[in-house]
C-alpha positions as CSV (number, residue, x, y, z in Angstrom):
1,M,130.0,63.0,39.8
2,Q,130.7,60.1,42.2
3,T,133.1,61.3,44.3
4,S,131.9,65.1,44.1
5,D,130.4,67.1,46.9
6,A,127.3,67.9,44.1
7,L,123.7,66.8,45.8
8,D,122.0,63.5,44.4
9,L,119.2,65.1,42.8
10,E,116.2,63.5,41.7
11,H,115.5,62.5,37.9
12,G,113.8,65.6,35.8
13,V,114.2,67.8,38.2
14,F,114.4,70.4,36.5
15,T,112.1,69.3,33.9
16,K,109.1,69.6,36.4
17,R,106.1,71.5,35.4
18,T,106.0,74.0,38.0
19,P,108.3,76.0,40.4
20,R,107.0,74.9,43.7
21,E,107.8,70.9,42.2
22,I,111.3,71.7,41.3
23,A,111.6,74.1,44.6
24,L,110.6,70.7,46.5
25,S,112.5,68.5,45.4
26,L,115.8,70.4,45.6
27,K,115.2,70.8,49.3
28,R,114.7,67.0,49.2
29,S,117.8,66.5,48.0
30,A,119.4,69.1,49.8
31,E,118.1,68.1,53.2
32,A,119.2,64.3,52.8
33,S,122.3,64.5,51.2
34,H,124.9,64.2,53.3
35,R,127.6,65.4,50.8
36,R,127.1,68.7,50.5
37,K,129.2,71.5,52.2
38,S,126.7,74.0,53.3
39,E,123.4,74.3,54.6
40,P,120.6,73.2,52.9
41,F,119.1,76.2,51.4
42,R,123.0,77.3,49.7
43,S,123.4,73.9,48.2
44,A,119.8,73.7,47.0
45,M,120.6,77.0,45.2
46,S,123.8,76.5,44.1
47,M,121.9,73.7,42.3
48,L,119.5,75.6,40.4
49,N,122.0,78.5,39.4
50,F,124.2,76.2,38.5
51,H,121.9,74.6,35.8
52,I,120.4,77.5,34.4
53,N,124.0,79.0,34.2
54,R,124.9,75.6,32.4
55,A,121.7,75.7,30.2
56,G,122.5,79.2,29.2
57,K,120.7,80.0,26.1
58,S,119.3,76.5,24.6
59,L,116.7,77.5,27.7
60,T,113.4,78.8,26.2
61,P,111.9,81.8,27.6
62,E,109.3,80.0,29.4
63,R,111.6,77.8,30.7
64,R,113.7,80.1,32.1
65,R,110.5,81.8,33.5
66,V,109.9,78.6,35.3
67,L,113.3,77.9,36.7
68,D,113.4,82.1,38.3
69,R,110.3,81.7,39.6
70,A,111.4,78.4,41.2
71,K,114.3,80.6,42.9
72,Q,111.6,82.5,44.4
73,E,109.6,79.2,46.1
74,L,113.3,77.6,47.1
75,R,112.9,80.6,49.5
76,A,109.5,80.5,50.4
77,V,109.9,76.9,50.9
78,F,113.0,77.5,53.7
79,H,111.8,80.3,54.5
80,R,114.2,82.7,53.8
81,P,113.4,86.5,52.8
82,G,113.5,87.2,49.1
83,E,116.2,89.2,46.6
84,G,117.1,92.2,48.0
85,A,115.5,92.2,52.0
86,H,118.3,92.4,54.4
87,R,119.0,89.5,57.1
88,D,118.3,92.3,60.0
89,G,114.9,93.2,58.4
90,R,115.2,96.8,57.3
């Protein structure tokens, strides 16, 4: 991880209580990072998805709901359209 291009995340980011806290922390980390290879939104969403995928079945249903809602919050804090929306507004 020392030479990785992954984001430097705030300690405990994925254990925060609310989806908004998680999203805002990921946004701060992505925007501050000088090691990321893509735009901040994509880097932040990638780290969130990576965590969800790695945790897999060990996530409780409630924790999974919080993390899934954090994806929606991340889209909101980056002013991105929701799932299923087309980039051209259709």
